[in-house]
C-alpha positions in Angstrom: 97.2 92.2 91.3 99.9 90.8 93.5 102.9 93.0 94.2 105.7 92.1 91.8 108.9 91.0 93.5 107.4 91.3 96.9 110.0 90.5 99.5 108.2 91.4 102.7 107.7 88.4 104.9 104.3 88.9 106.6 105.4 86.7 109.5 108.5 88.8 110.0 106.4 92.0 109.9 104.1 90.7 112.6 107.0 89.9 114.9 107.5 93.5 115.7 110.6 94.4 117.6 112.3 96.9 119.8 111.8 100.7 119.6 112.9 101.9 116.2 112.1 98.6 114.3 111.0 99.4 110.8 107.7 98.0 109.8 107.1 99.3 106.3 104.3 101.5 105.0 101.4 100.9 107.4 102.7 97.6 108.7 101.1 96.2 111.9 103.0 94.2 114.5 100.8 91.4 115.9 102.7 88.9 118.0 103.6 91.1 121.0 99.9 91.8 121.4 98.4 88.5 120.3 100.6 86.6 122.7 98.8 88.4 125.5 95.4 87.8 123.8 95.7 84.3 122.3 92.0 84.3 121.1 92.6 87.3 119.0 94.4 86.2 115.9 94.4 88.1 112.6 91.1 88.1 110.7 91.8 90.7 108.0 95.3 91.3 106.6 96.6 93.6 103.9 100.1 93.7 102.5 101.4 96.3 100.2 97.9 97.2 99.2 97.5 99.8 96.4 94.4 101.3 94.8 95.2 103.7 91.9 92.7 105.4 89.6 94.1 106.1 86.1 94.2 109.6 84.7 93.8 110.1 81.0 94.3 113.0 78.6 94.0 113.8 74.9 91.6 112.7 72.2 92.8 109.1 72.5 92.4 109.2 76.3 95.9 107.9 76.9 97.0 107.3 80.5 98.8 110.3 81.8 99.1 109.4 85.5 97.2 108.0 88.4 95.4 109.0 91.6 97.1 107.1 94.3 94.2 106.7 96.6 95.8 103.9 98.6 99.5 103.6 98.1 101.2 100.7 99.8 99.2 99.9 103.0 100.0 96.9 105.2 97.8 96.3 108.2 96.2 93.6 110.3 92.8 93.7 112.0 92.6 91.2 114.9 89.5 89.1 115.4 87.0 90.7 117.8 88.8 94.1 117.7 87.7 97.5 116.3 90.4 99.4 114.2 89.5 103.0 113.9 90.7 104.7 110.7 90.9 108.5 110.7 92.2 111.2 108.4 91.1 114.2 106.4 88.6 113.9 103.6 90.2 112.4 100.4 93.0 110.6 102.2 91.9 107.2 101.1 90.0 105.9 104.1 86.9 104.7 102.3 88.8 103.3 99.4 91.0 101.3 101.8 87.9 99.9 103.6 86.2 98.8 100.3 89.4 97.3 99.0 89.7 95.2 102.2 86.5 93.4 101.3 87.1 93.7 97.5 84.3 96.0 96.7 87.1 98.0 95.1 89.7 96.0 93.1 93.2 96.5 94.3 95.8 97.7 91.8 98.6 95.8 93.6 99.2 94.0 96.9 97.3 91.3 98.8 94.3 91.1 101.0 93.7 88.1 103.2 90.6 87.2 105.1 91.0 84.5 107.7 94.0 83.3 105.7 92.4 83.3 102.3 93.9 85.5 99.6 90.9 87.6 98.4 92.8 89.0 95.4 93.2 85.5 93.9 89.6 84.3 94.3 87.2 84.0 91.4 83.9 85.8 91.3 82.1 82.7 92.4 84.5 81.9 95.2 84.3 85.5 96.4 80.5 85.5 96.4 80.6 82.5 98.8 82.8 84.4 101.1 80.8 87.6 101.0 78.4 86.6 103.8 81.4 86.7 106.2 82.2 90.4 105.5 79.7 93.2 105.0 79.7 97.0 104.9 77.6 99.7 106.6 77.4 102.7 104.2 77.8 106.4 105.2 74.6 107.7 103.7 71.5 106.2 105.3 69.3 108.0 102.8 71.0 106.9 99.6 71.9 103.4 100.6 68.3 102.2 100.9 66.2 101.5 97.8 63.1 103.8 98.2 61.0 101.4 96.2 61.5 98.5 98.7 59.9 97.9 102.0 62.1 97.6 105.1 61.3 93.9 105.2 62.4 93.4 101.6 65.6 95.4 102.2 66.7 93.3 105.2 65.6 90.1 103.5 67.5 90.7 100.3 70.9 89.3 101.5 69.1 86.4 103.1 67.5 85.5 99.7 70.8 86.1 97.8 72.7 83.7 100.0 69.7 81.3 100.3 69.8 81.3 104.1 66.1 81.0 104.7 62.7 80.9 103.0 59.1 81.6 103.7 58.2 81.9 107.4 61.8 81.3 108.5 62.9 84.3 106.5 60.2 86.5 107.8 61.0 85.5 111.4 64.7 86.2 110.8 63.8 89.7 109.5 61.8 90.5 112.6 64.6 89.2 114.8 67.1 91.5 113.1 64.9 94.6 113.4 64.4 93.8 117.1 68.2 93.4 117.4 68.9 96.9 116.1 66.2 98.5 118.2 63.4 98.8 115.7 59.8 97.6 115.9 59.3 94.4 113.9 56.0 95.9 112.7 58.1 98.3 110.5 58.6 95.5 107.9 55.8 96.9 105.6 57.0 100.5 105.7 59.3 102.3 103.2 62.6 104.2 103.9 61.1 107.7 103.5 59.0 107.1 106.6 62.0 106.9 108.9 64.5 109.3 110.4 68.2 109.2 109.6 69.0 107.3 112.7 66.3 104.7 112.0 67.5 104.3 108.4 71.0 103.7 109.6 69.6 101.0 112.0 68.0 99.4 108.9 71.3 99.5 107.2 72.9 97.8 110.2 70.2 95.1 110.2 70.8 94.5 106.5 74.6 94.0 107.2 73.8 91.6 110.0 71.4 89.5 108.0 74.0 87.1 106.7 75.7 86.7 110.1 79.1 88.3 109.1 82.3 88.2 111.1 83.8 91.4 109.7 82.0 94.7 109.0 83.4 97.9 107.4 81.7 100.8 109.0 82.2 103.6 106.4 81.5 106.8 108.4 78.2 105.4 109.7 77.4 108.4 111.9 78.7 111.4 109.8 75.3 112.0 108.2 73.4 111.9 111.5 72.4 114.5 114.1 74.8 114.7 117.0 72.0 113.5 119.3 71.7 110.3 117.3 75.3 109.6 116.7 75.9 108.3 120.3 73.0 105.9 120.0 74.4 104.3 116.8 77.9 104.1 118.3 76.5 102.3 121.4 74.5 100.0 119.2 77.6 99.0 117.2 79.5 98.4 120.4 76.7 96.3 121.9 76.5 94.2 118.7 80.2 93.7 118.7 80.1 92.4 122.3 77.0 90.2 121.7 77.9 88.8 118.3 81.7 88.7 118.4 82.0 91.1 115.4 85.2 92.7 114.1 85.0 96.3 112.8 86.9 98.6 110.6 85.4 101.9 111.8 86.1 104.8 109.4 85.5 108.3 110.5 86.8 111.8 110.6 85.2 112.2 114.1 88.1 111.7 116.5 85.9 111.6 119.5 83.7 108.8 118.0 86.8 106.8 117.0 88.2 107.1 120.6 84.9 105.9 122.0 84.6 102.7 119.9 88.1 101.7 118.8 90.7 99.4 120.4 93.3 100.6 118.0 93.7 103.6 115.7 95.3 104.1 112.3 95.9 107.5 110.9 95.9 108.0 107.1 97.4 110.9 105.1 97.6 110.9 101.3 97.1 107.2 100.8 99.5 106.0 103.5 99.2 105.1 107.1 101.3 107.5 109.2 100.6 106.3 112.7 99.1 103.1 114.3 98.8 102.0 117.8 96.5 101.4 120.8 93.7 103.9 121.0 94.7 105.1 124.5 98.3 105.7 123.5 97.5 107.4 120.3 95.2 109.9 122.0 97.3 110.5 125.1 100.6 110.9 123.3 100.4 110.9 119.5 103.8 110.2 117.9 103.2 111.7 114.4 103.0 115.5 113.8 99.9 115.0 111.7 98.1 113.1 114.4 99.0 115.9 116.9 97.5 118.4 114.4 94.3 116.4 114.1 93.9 116.1 117.9 94.7 119.8 118.4 91.5 120.6 116.5 89.4 118.7 119.0 88.2 121.1 121.8 88.8 120.3 125.4 85.7 120.7 127.7 87.6 122.6 130.4 88.0 126.2 129.2 91.1 126.8 131.3 92.9 123.7 129.8 91.6 124.6 126.4 93.2 128.1 126.6 96.5 126.6 128.0 97.3 124.1 125.3 99.2 125.0 122.1 97.3 124.4 118.9 98.5 123.3 115.5 97.2 125.4 112.6 98.1 123.7 109.4 98.6 126.1 106.5 98.0 125.2 102.9 96.1 122.5 101.0 96.6 118.8 101.0 98.9 117.9 98.0 97.4 116.1 95.1 97.4 112.3 95.4 98.3 112.2 91.7 101.6 114.0 92.5 102.5 113.5 96.2 105.6 115.4 97.5 109.0 113.6 97.6 110.3 112.4 101.0 107.7 112.6 103.7 104.3 113.4 102.2 103.4 115.6 105.2 106.5 117.8 105.2 104.8 120.5 103.1 102.4 121.2 106.0 104.4 119.9 109.0 104.9 122.1 112.0 107.7 119.9 113.3 109.5 120.2 110.0 109.5 124.0 110.5 110.4 123.8 114.1 113.5 121.7 113.3 114.6 124.2 110.6 113.5 122.1 107.6 115.8 119.0 107.8 116.8 117.7 104.4 115.8 114.0 105.0 112.2 115.1 105.4 112.3 116.4 101.8 114.2 113.5 100.3 113.8 110.3 102.3 110.4 108.7 102.7 109.9 107.6 106.3 109.0 104.0 107.1 106.4 103.2 109.7 108.4 102.1 112.8 107.8 101.4 116.4 108.7 104.4 118.5 107.1 103.7 121.9 105.6 100.4 123.2 103.1 99.3 120.6 102.9 102.7 119.0 104.3 103.2 115.5 104.8 106.3 113.3 106.1 107.1 109.9 108.2 110.1 110.9 112.0 110.6 110.9 111.6 112.6 114.1 108.7 110.9 115.9 110.5 110.9 119.2 110.7 114.7 119.0 107.0 114.8 118.4 106.4 112.6 121.4 108.4 115.0 123.5 106.5 118.1 122.2 103.9 120.0 124.1 102.0 120.8 120.9 98.3 119.9 120.9 98.4 118.7 124.6 97.7 120.4 127.9 100.7 122.4 129.1 102.4 122.1 132.4 102.0 124.7 135.2 105.3 126.2 134.3 104.4 126.6 130.7 101.1 128.2 131.6 103.0 131.2 133.0 103.6 132.3 129.4 100.9 133.2 126.9 99.5 130.3 124.9 100.4 130.6 121.2 99.5 128.6 118.2 102.1 126.7 116.1 101.8 127.4 112.4 103.0 125.2 109.6 104.8 126.6 106.6 102.7 128.1 103.8 
């Protein structure tokens, strides 16, 4: 489970460095930021994390390859922060989130929680640590047992970890329902009696029942009506402030991630291609893929919306079982086409490196992406010409 021959010094990775410093695949620099926020040390750390799913073929079901869902991710989530994880469907976001709390067994690499190596813990040791890390699932309809009352659902983790019994347990359940904005009288009702938003609140209450420090929010609003999504986001933000929680917020909704996250990580084909403070990532994305994602988000002002240059990605996402050589995004990259298809994009895999301030990108030409007007509002001079989309190669 540990990466064989690992030579990456985690402390050295965290030291960061000047613009252009190589950080490795998905590496996160901590010290330049933590020094300014001494109370925010690392809570969750991953180093060289891989999760591969074997492919088999033939009558004997021999292994013929692997789906590289997560393929060498190194990251740190600071205590009290929210790291937003975005990317297209199938890029490995949910698999990474589950691997960080060992709901999914890593194929290789390390995961540390508050300094403890989760990948080396026995089942019994891991169970004792479970109450400190929880998950909120995407589907509020499928994640609740329809045969159990709300009270039984919320009380189940309390019973599992033997945190309270009898009247104390019942009182704790009522407190949790109140905390997430539900009537304590709902304890005798069943999940089918509630709306999607109310069911997700029940899921949040269940996650909070064991008083965790870290919660993986696995697309918690994607199955909800737009009118309810904002309420759940505000609830999560309020709980983080009141309880001192740390989140990994997984979503394909860029607006939601911007609203809740302190930092953002962008995934593509099992790798993190950009990481940085939320404000910087949205104001001036450093990776061509991030610019393409943000280009798809409409701007409320019609005039500004017409003036900016969009990125229209052509072609399908390559198979994670057979990713392209070199940069994994080059087969769909608009910047690759604009630069006349440089050879290093096809042959050399880019490392995640600091390109501006605390912003890092895994792109050989990230500085050119930063200077580009693609996906952002054009200047007055540029508005003189007709707005036109930028298309990637077929």
